[in-house]
N, C-alpha and C positions, 0 to 999 in steps of 0.2 A: 435678552434674558426673559424667560417666561414668567408668568405670575403664579407658578406652581408652588408646591410645598418647599420647605427649606431643603429637604432631602433631594428633591428633584433639581433644585438650583445647584446644590453641591455637585451632584452627578454631572450636570451640564458643564460646570467649570472644569471638573476633572477630565471629562471627555475631550475638552478643547486643548488640554495641555499637550505639548509635544511628547513624543515617546521617551525622550531623554530627560524629562523634567524631574527635579528633585522634590523631596518632601517640602523643603523650604519654598520652592516655587509654588507648590500647591497651596501652602499656608498663606503666602503673600497674596495670591489671587483670591483666596477665600476672605482674608481680612479686607481686601479692597472691595469685594462684593458687599460685605457686611457694612462697611463704612459708607458706601454709596447708597445702600438701601436706607440706612439711618438718616443720611442727609436728605434724601428724597422725601422721607416721612416727615422730617422737620419742615421742609418747604411746604408740603401739603398741609401742615398744621399752622402755616403762617409764621413760622419762626425763622425764616430765611432773612438774609441781608441783601439789599439790592446792590447792583453792580457799582454804583457810585460810592456807596458806603464801604464795600469790600476794597475798592481801589484806595480810598482814603486811609483805611486801616493799614494796608500794605505799604503805603508811602510814608508812614510815620517814622 
């Protein structure tokens, strides 16, 4: 995924969808993109959780 504008990123996601994709498919991909970008921004800001802590939380 490029570092372009939000509009460009949306267009890239849509272009990669198969021809028979539904609106729901497109929305799911866009939500995934938004959540991924938000998570990466949190990591860049030092708000992430290391692997050991994530594993500990999942095993509760």
